[in-house]
Residue frames as a rotation matrix with the C-alpha (Angstrom) as fourth column:
MET 1
0.583 0.812 -0.003 0.00
0.812 -0.583 -0.001 0.00
-0.002 -0.002 -1.000 0.00
LYS 2
-0.416 -0.707 0.572 1.35
0.708 -0.646 -0.284 3.39
0.570 0.287 0.770 -1.01
ARG 3
0.322 0.473 -0.820 1.05
0.882 -0.466 0.077 6.20
-0.345 -0.748 -0.567 1.52
THR 4
0.466 -0.142 0.873 1.13
0.459 -0.805 -0.376 9.86
0.756 0.576 -0.309 0.73
ARG 5
-0.605 -0.747 -0.277 3.45
0.679 -0.302 -0.669 12.19
0.416 -0.593 0.690 2.53
GLN 6
0.409 0.700 -0.586 1.91
0.894 -0.437 0.103 14.40
-0.184 -0.565 -0.804 5.13
ARG 7
0.145 -0.298 0.943 2.15
0.493 -0.805 -0.330 18.07
0.858 0.513 0.030 4.25
THR 8
0.119 -0.161 -0.980 3.75
0.940 -0.300 0.163 20.38
-0.320 -0.940 0.115 6.78
PHE 9
0.564 0.091 0.821 3.71
0.441 -0.874 -0.205 24.14
0.699 0.478 -0.533 6.81
SER 10
-0.359 -0.750 -0.555 6.46
0.918 -0.177 -0.355 26.15
0.168 -0.637 0.752 8.38
PRO 11
0.419 0.556 -0.717 5.62
0.711 -0.693 -0.122 29.42
-0.565 -0.459 -0.686 10.13
GLY 12
-0.438 -0.706 -0.556 8.11
0.162 -0.671 0.724 31.23
-0.884 0.227 0.408 7.88
ARG 13
-0.762 0.155 0.629 5.91
0.647 0.149 0.747 30.76
0.022 0.976 -0.214 4.81
ARG 14
0.338 0.928 -0.156 3.19
0.932 -0.353 -0.078 33.03
-0.128 -0.119 -0.985 6.10
GLY 15
-0.167 -0.319 0.933 3.18
0.524 -0.830 -0.190 36.68
0.835 0.457 0.306 5.17
ALA 16
-0.946 -0.240 -0.215 3.29
0.311 -0.499 -0.809 39.49
0.087 -0.833 0.547 7.65
ASP 17
-0.641 0.751 0.161 -0.27
-0.653 -0.643 0.400 40.45
0.404 0.151 0.902 6.71
GLN 18
-0.192 0.600 -0.777 -1.69
0.095 0.799 0.594 37.28
0.977 0.040 -0.210 8.25
SER 19
-0.849 -0.062 -0.524 -1.66
0.523 0.029 -0.852 38.58
0.068 -0.998 0.008 11.80
SER 20
0.163 0.985 -0.062 -4.86
0.984 -0.157 0.085 40.04
0.074 -0.075 -0.994 13.19
VAL 21
0.198 -0.001 0.980 -5.55
0.303 -0.951 -0.063 43.76
0.932 0.309 -0.188 13.12
SER 22
0.964 0.244 0.108 -5.46
-0.030 -0.302 0.953 43.83
0.265 -0.921 -0.284 16.91
GLY 23
0.445 -0.876 0.188 -1.68
-0.890 -0.408 0.205 43.46
-0.103 -0.258 -0.961 16.68
GLY 24
0.784 -0.069 -0.616 -1.15
-0.190 0.920 -0.344 39.70
0.591 0.387 0.708 16.66
LYS 25
-0.012 -0.865 0.502 1.31
-0.879 -0.230 -0.418 39.94
0.477 -0.446 -0.757 19.53
ASN 26
-0.696 -0.140 0.704 -0.01
-0.560 0.720 -0.410 36.89
-0.450 -0.679 -0.580 21.35
ALA 27
-0.780 0.376 -0.500 -1.66
-0.253 0.542 0.801 33.96
0.573 0.751 -0.327 19.57
ASN 28
-0.655 0.535 -0.534 -3.81
0.743 0.584 -0.327 33.32
0.137 -0.611 -0.780 22.65
GLU 29
-0.774 0.400 -0.492 -5.37
-0.137 -0.863 -0.486 36.79
-0.619 -0.308 0.723 22.50
PRO 30
-0.019 0.835 0.550 -8.92
0.757 0.371 -0.537 36.66
-0.653 0.407 -0.639 21.15
GLU 31
-0.738 -0.157 0.656 -9.56
0.614 -0.559 0.557 38.59
0.279 0.814 0.509 17.96
LYS 32
-0.826 0.461 -0.323 -11.58
-0.214 -0.788 -0.577 41.74
-0.521 -0.407 0.750 18.31
SER 33
-0.191 0.849 0.493 -15.23
0.782 0.435 -0.447 41.54
-0.594 0.300 -0.747 17.38
TRP 34
-0.284 0.197 0.938 -16.90
0.798 -0.494 0.345 43.64
0.532 0.847 -0.017 14.69
GLU 35
0.762 0.647 0.020 -18.55
0.511 -0.621 0.595 45.76
0.398 -0.442 -0.804 17.41
GLU 36
0.476 -0.655 -0.587 -15.20
0.575 -0.274 0.771 46.52
-0.666 -0.704 0.246 19.06
PHE 37
-0.545 -0.711 0.445 -13.78
0.790 -0.258 0.556 47.75
-0.280 0.655 0.702 15.75
THR 38
-0.439 0.431 0.788 -16.77
0.616 -0.494 0.613 49.83
0.654 0.755 -0.049 14.66
ASP 39
0.480 0.666 -0.571 -18.22
0.872 -0.296 0.389 51.25
0.090 -0.684 -0.724 17.90
GLY 40
0.401 -0.251 -0.881 -17.66
0.389 -0.824 0.412 54.97
-0.829 -0.508 -0.233 18.18
GLN 41
-0.695 -0.651 0.304 -16.48
0.537 -0.189 0.822 55.34
-0.478 0.735 0.481 14.58
PRO 42
-0.154 0.656 -0.739 -18.20
-0.385 -0.728 -0.567 58.20
-0.910 0.197 0.365 12.71
ASP 43
0.640 0.528 0.558 -19.97
0.285 0.512 -0.811 57.32
-0.714 0.678 0.177 9.45
ASP 44
0.902 -0.298 -0.313 -17.53
-0.428 -0.519 -0.740 59.43
0.058 0.802 -0.595 7.43
ALA 45
-0.004 -0.923 0.385 -14.62
-0.803 0.232 0.549 57.23
-0.596 -0.307 -0.742 8.66
PHE 46
0.027 0.110 0.994 -15.93
0.269 0.956 -0.113 54.39
-0.963 0.270 -0.004 6.45
VAL 47
-0.594 -0.332 -0.733 -14.71
-0.603 -0.419 0.679 54.55
-0.532 0.845 0.049 2.83
PRO 48
0.557 0.822 -0.120 -17.19
-0.686 0.374 -0.624 53.30
-0.468 0.430 0.772 0.21
TYR 49
-0.086 -0.574 0.814 -16.06
0.042 0.814 0.579 49.91
-0.995 0.083 -0.046 -1.10
SER 50
0.717 0.196 -0.669 -15.05
-0.659 -0.119 -0.742 49.62
-0.226 0.973 0.044 -4.75
MET 51
0.801 -0.421 0.426 -13.23
0.443 0.895 0.052 46.78
-0.403 0.147 0.903 -6.50
LYS 52
0.598 -0.562 0.571 -11.10
0.452 -0.351 -0.820 49.39
0.661 0.749 0.044 -8.27
ALA 53
0.598 -0.374 0.709 -9.87
-0.671 -0.717 0.188 50.97
0.438 -0.588 -0.680 -5.03
THR 54
-0.105 -0.665 -0.739 -7.01
0.243 0.703 -0.668 49.57
0.964 -0.250 0.088 -2.97
PHE 55
0.775 0.443 0.450 -7.26
-0.359 -0.278 0.891 49.13
0.520 -0.852 -0.056 0.78
ASP 56
-0.403 -0.912 0.068 -4.76
-0.481 0.149 -0.864 48.77
0.778 -0.381 -0.499 3.58
LYS 57
-0.297 0.213 -0.931 -5.01
0.667 0.744 -0.043 46.56
0.683 -0.633 -0.363 6.63
GLY 58
-0.619 0.120 -0.776 -7.15
0.696 -0.373 -0.613 48.24
-0.363 -0.920 0.147 9.28
ALA 59
-0.958 0.281 0.058 -9.11
-0.202 -0.803 0.561 50.37
0.204 0.526 0.826 6.79
LEU 60
-0.465 0.882 0.070 -12.79
0.111 0.137 -0.984 50.95
-0.878 -0.450 -0.161 7.53
VAL 61
-0.989 0.138 -0.051 -15.04
-0.061 -0.067 0.996 50.23
0.134 0.988 0.074 4.54
ALA 62
-0.262 0.964 0.046 -18.74
-0.469 -0.085 -0.879 50.62
-0.844 -0.252 0.474 3.77
HIS 63
-0.986 -0.049 0.162 -20.11
0.097 0.621 0.778 47.91
-0.138 0.783 -0.607 1.46
ALA 64
-0.576 0.809 -0.120 -23.47
-0.736 -0.449 0.507 48.32
0.356 0.380 0.854 -0.33
LYS 65
0.177 0.676 -0.716 -24.67
-0.263 0.733 0.627 44.84
0.948 0.077 0.307 0.64
PHE 66
0.049 -0.270 -0.962 -22.73
0.696 0.700 -0.161 43.87
0.716 -0.662 0.222 3.79
GLY 67
0.935 0.354 -0.014 -22.59
0.267 -0.677 0.686 47.25
0.234 -0.645 -0.727 5.54
LYS 68
0.605 -0.717 0.346 -19.70
-0.762 -0.647 -0.008 48.55
0.230 -0.259 -0.938 7.61
GLY 69
0.923 -0.345 -0.173 -16.52
0.367 0.923 0.119 46.50
0.119 -0.173 0.978 7.93
ILE 70
0.568 -0.822 -0.036 -12.83
-0.673 -0.489 0.555 46.54
-0.474 -0.291 -0.831 8.71
VAL 71
0.610 -0.452 -0.651 -10.01
-0.454 0.473 -0.755 45.12
0.649 0.756 0.084 6.56
LEU 72
0.857 -0.268 0.440 -8.28
-0.288 0.460 0.840 42.30
-0.428 -0.846 0.318 8.48
ALA 73
-0.020 -0.874 0.486 -5.83
0.316 0.456 0.832 41.07
-0.948 0.171 0.267 5.84
VAL 74
0.580 0.114 -0.807 -4.55
-0.625 -0.573 -0.530 42.26
-0.523 0.812 -0.261 2.47
GLU 75
0.073 -0.539 0.839 -3.40
0.562 0.717 0.412 40.10
-0.824 0.441 0.356 -0.43
GLU 76
-0.851 -0.519 0.083 -2.44
0.350 -0.442 0.826 41.21
-0.392 0.732 0.558 -3.93
GLN 77
-0.801 0.593 0.087 -5.97
-0.212 -0.416 0.885 41.33
0.561 0.690 0.458 -5.32
ARG 78
0.158 0.864 -0.478 -8.09
0.396 0.388 0.832 40.31
0.905 -0.321 -0.280 -2.32
ILE 79
-0.646 -0.266 0.715 -8.89
-0.543 -0.498 -0.676 41.60
0.536 -0.825 0.178 1.10
ASP 80
-0.408 0.531 -0.743 -10.43
0.734 0.674 0.079 39.88
0.543 -0.513 -0.665 4.11
VAL 81
-0.621 0.295 0.726 -13.09
-0.405 -0.914 0.025 42.13
0.671 -0.279 0.687 5.63
LEU 82
-0.805 0.381 -0.454 -14.93
0.593 0.528 -0.608 41.58
0.008 -0.759 -0.651 8.92
PHE 83
-0.520 0.751 0.407 -18.59
-0.350 -0.622 0.700 42.58
0.779 0.221 0.587 8.72
ALA 84
-0.270 0.500 0.823 -21.34
-0.958 -0.054 -0.282 42.22
-0.097 -0.864 0.493 11.33
GLU 85
0.755 0.655 0.003 -22.40
-0.646 0.746 -0.163 38.92
-0.109 0.121 0.987 9.71
GLY 86
0.673 -0.588 0.448 -18.85
0.336 0.783 0.524 37.53
-0.659 -0.202 0.724 9.50
LYS 87
-0.250 -0.894 -0.372 -15.68
-0.191 -0.331 0.924 37.58
-0.949 0.302 -0.088 7.40
LYS 88
0.863 0.433 0.259 -15.83
0.199 0.180 -0.963 38.00
-0.464 0.883 0.070 3.62
LYS 89
-0.345 -0.922 0.175 -13.15
0.545 -0.045 0.837 37.92
-0.764 0.384 0.518 0.93
LEU 90
0.782 0.586 -0.213 -13.47
0.225 -0.583 -0.780 40.80
-0.582 0.562 -0.588 -1.51
GLY 91
0.203 -0.690 0.695 -11.50
0.969 0.039 -0.244 41.87
0.141 0.723 0.676 -4.57
HIS 92
0.770 0.015 -0.638 -9.59
0.176 -0.966 0.190 45.15
-0.613 -0.258 -0.746 -4.59
GLY 93
-0.071 -0.838 -0.541 -7.23
-0.394 -0.475 0.787 47.05
-0.916 0.269 -0.297 -6.84
LEU 94
-0.231 0.062 0.971 -8.76
0.713 0.690 0.126 45.50
-0.663 0.721 -0.203 -9.94
ALA 95
-0.805 -0.158 -0.572 -8.64
-0.189 -0.846 0.499 47.65
-0.562 0.510 0.651 -13.06
């Protein structure tokens, strides 16, 4: 019987953008909730979401369907955004 090799992932392969917005200093720290990120933020702090715009980690966005959110992680053409209903992957910086 042939067995497949088990895949292992080293911590060095992850990018720096994979830590949480709350700082990622301690892996045992719970991630902040959507309410903790958005409470007290004025409406004009949220930038309207557009696939053509580029966003940085920690940016506050306003999506037409999902509402207010915060960018948790940034990849080349995708961002992870935390909304009240959960995390979503959205495109950004697309021409």
